[in-house]
C-alpha positions in Angstrom: 138.2 93.3 70.9 138.4 97.1 71.5 135.4 98.8 73.0 134.7 102.4 73.4 133.9 103.4 77.0 133.2 107.0 76.0 134.2 109.4 73.2 137.9 109.5 74.3 138.5 106.2 76.1 138.8 102.8 74.5 139.7 99.5 76.1 140.9 96.2 74.6 139.1 93.6 76.6 141.5 90.8 75.6 144.4 92.8 77.2 142.8 93.1 80.6 144.9 91.4 83.2 143.2 91.5 86.6 146.2 90.1 88.4 148.2 93.2 87.4 145.5 95.6 88.6 145.2 97.3 91.9 141.8 97.0 93.8 141.1 100.6 92.9 141.8 100.0 89.2 139.5 97.0 89.2 136.7 98.9 90.9 137.2 101.8 88.5 137.1 99.5 85.4 134.1 97.7 86.7 132.2 101.0 87.2 133.1 102.1 83.6 132.1 98.8 82.1 128.8 98.7 84.0 128.0 102.3 82.9 128.8 101.4 79.3 126.9 98.1 79.5 123.8 100.0 80.7 124.2 102.5 77.9 124.5 99.8 75.3 121.3 98.2 76.7 119.5 101.5 76.5 120.7 101.8 72.9 119.3 98.3 72.3 122.8 97.0 71.5 122.2 93.9 73.4 125.2 92.0 72.0 127.6 94.7 73.3 125.8 94.8 76.6 126.2 91.0 77.0 129.9 91.3 76.3 130.2 93.8 79.1 128.2 91.6 81.4 130.5 88.7 80.7 133.6 90.8 81.4 132.2 91.9 84.8 132.0 88.4 86.0 
């Protein structure tokens, strides 16, 4: 599942491999996902917001 983080950056959630990421990359991704999750909730796209919340866990 590919999700748009912003107008130019997309991420395929199925391809995220935390074991291959540095701590900095993990924090950076978590920040981006949280920001996008909050925006999805504001846009009342609760399904997308829930997906981001599951990924953050």
